[in-house]
Every structure is written in structure tokens, then in C-alpha cells.
C-alpha positions as CSV (number, residue, x, y, z in Angstrom):
1,X,2.9,-18.0,5.2
2,X,-0.8,-18.7,5.5
3,X,-2.2,-20.4,2.4
4,X,-3.8,-17.9,0.1
5,X,-4.8,-20.5,-2.5
6,X,-5.4,-24.0,-1.2
7,X,-5.0,-25.3,-4.8
8,X,-1.3,-24.3,-4.9
9,X,1.4,-26.7,-3.8
10,X,3.5,-25.9,-0.7
11,X,6.4,-25.2,-2.9
12,X,4.5,-22.6,-4.9
13,X,3.4,-21.0,-1.6
14,X,7.1,-20.8,-0.6
15,X,7.8,-19.3,-4.0
16,X,5.4,-16.6,-3.4
17,X,7.0,-15.9,0.0
18,X,10.4,-15.8,-1.6
19,X,9.2,-13.4,-4.3
20,X,7.9,-11.1,-1.6
21,X,11.2,-11.3,0.3
22,X,13.8,-11.2,-2.4
23,X,14.4,-8.2,-4.6
24,X,14.8,-10.3,-7.8
25,X,13.3,-13.4,-9.4
26,X,16.8,-14.8,-9.6
27,X,17.2,-14.3,-5.8
28,X,13.9,-15.9,-5.1
29,X,14.6,-18.9,-7.3
30,X,18.1,-19.3,-5.8
31,X,16.6,-19.2,-2.2
32,X,14.2,-22.0,-3.2
33,X,16.8,-24.1,-5.1
34,X,14.8,-24.0,-8.3
35,X,15.5,-22.7,-11.7
36,X,14.6,-19.2,-12.8
37,X,12.8,-20.7,-15.8
38,X,10.5,-22.7,-13.4
39,X,9.7,-19.6,-11.4
40,X,9.0,-17.6,-14.6
41,X,6.7,-20.4,-15.8
42,X,4.9,-20.3,-12.4
43,X,4.5,-16.5,-12.7
44,X,2.8,-17.1,-16.1
45,X,0.2,-19.3,-14.5
46,X,-3.1,-17.5,-13.7
47,X,-3.7,-19.2,-10.4
48,X,-0.1,-18.5,-9.2
49,X,-0.3,-14.9,-10.4
50,X,-3.6,-14.4,-8.6
51,X,-2.2,-15.8,-5.3
52,X,0.9,-13.7,-5.7
53,X,-1.1,-10.6,-6.3
54,X,-3.3,-11.3,-3.2
55,X,-0.2,-11.8,-1.1
56,X,1.3,-8.5,-2.3
57,X,-2.1,-6.8,-1.7
58,X,-2.1,-8.0,1.9
59,X,1.3,-6.6,2.5
60,X,0.4,-3.2,1.1
61,X,-2.8,-3.2,3.1
62,X,-0.8,-3.9,6.3
63,X,1.6,-1.1,5.5
64,X,-1.2,1.3,4.9
65,X,-2.7,0.4,8.3
66,X,0.6,1.1,9.9
67,X,0.9,4.5,8.1
68,X,-2.6,5.4,9.2
69,X,-1.7,4.6,12.8
70,X,1.4,6.7,12.6
71,X,-0.6,9.6,11.2
72,X,-1.9,10.7,14.6
73,X,1.6,10.8,16.0
74,X,2.8,12.8,13.0
75,X,0.1,15.4,13.4
76,X,0.8,15.6,17.2
77,X,4.5,16.1,16.3
78,X,3.7,18.9,13.8
79,X,1.4,20.6,16.3
80,X,4.1,20.4,19.0
81,X,6.6,22.0,16.6
82,X,4.1,24.7,15.6
83,X,3.4,25.6,19.2
84,X,7.0,25.5,20.5
85,X,8.2,29.1,20.7
86,X,11.7,27.8,21.2
87,X,11.9,26.3,17.8
88,X,13.3,28.5,14.9
89,X,10.6,30.3,13.0
90,X,11.5,28.5,9.8
91,X,10.9,25.2,11.4
92,X,7.6,26.3,12.8
93,X,6.6,27.7,9.3
94,X,7.6,24.4,7.7
95,X,5.4,22.4,10.1
96,X,2.5,24.8,9.7
97,X,2.8,24.6,5.9
98,X,2.8,20.8,6.0
99,X,-0.4,20.9,8.1
100,X,-2.1,23.4,5.8
101,X,-1.1,21.5,2.6
102,X,-2.4,18.2,4.0
103,X,-5.6,19.9,5.1
104,X,-6.2,21.3,1.7
105,X,-5.5,17.9,0.1
106,X,-7.9,16.2,2.4
107,X,-10.7,18.7,1.5
108,X,-9.9,18.2,-2.2
109,X,-10.1,14.4,-1.9
110,X,-13.4,14.6,0.1
111,X,-14.8,17.0,-2.6
112,X,-13.8,14.6,-5.4
113,X,-15.3,11.6,-3.5
114,X,-18.6,13.5,-3.1
115,X,-18.6,14.5,-6.8
116,X,-17.8,10.9,-7.9
117,X,-20.6,9.6,-5.7
118,X,-23.0,12.0,-7.4
119,X,-21.8,11.0,-10.9
120,X,-22.2,7.3,-10.0
121,X,-25.7,7.9,-8.6
122,X,-26.7,9.8,-11.7
123,X,-25.3,6.9,-13.9
124,X,-27.2,4.3,-11.9
125,X,-30.4,6.4,-12.2
126,X,-29.9,6.7,-16.0
127,X,-28.9,3.0,-16.1
128,X,-25.5,3.6,-17.8
């Protein structure tokens, strides 16, 4: 694991990796051959907590990137199903509904973003 915080010891970096890999603190502590109390104490340390949060954030960011890359394939698949006259009508309707629902959500999100930008601009102008 690439060092997120150079101030942390190698053992603490390994602890962060173990926490990300294991489903429980007990499992992480056991994999490191340290006590749970030690790991809990490290989790209470601000610097360790910050490094742990940054590591989790990187993992989530990577997962989001993978989802975004898969989105094009998902849309292509839905469009193929919608266009395939050999598919049962219920399957085609389900695919069409998914496309429409996602389209509506996208428009709603874009509208909310624009409204939020307007509110933020107004607040800056009024110096709130």
C-alpha cells in the first residue's frame, strides 16, 4: 500500500490495509498479530483516522470510476434489448423504463446543480 501519511509507521500503514481488507476490527487485528485494544487505540488517533479515511476514499473513488466506465456498456445493453424485436415485450418495456427513469433522474440532478450554483452565486454576491 502506498504511504498515505509519511508520519505513520509501517505497522500502522499495514493496519490500514488490514482494516480495508478484513470485515471486522478483530479480523484486522488478528491478521496483524496485534491486540484489538491496540487497533482501537490507533483508530482513536486523529492522524491514523485521517489516513484511514483517505485510504477508504481512494477505494471508493476507484470504484466510482469503474462504475462510470461500465455505464456506457450498460446503456448499450439496454438499447440492444429495447431494439431486439425477438425479446419479450415485458423485457423491452423494463429496459425502456430503466432508460427513461435514469434520464429523468439525470435531468433532475442537473437542474438541482444549476439551482445550487445560482444560490451559491447569490450568497457570494450578498457575502453570506
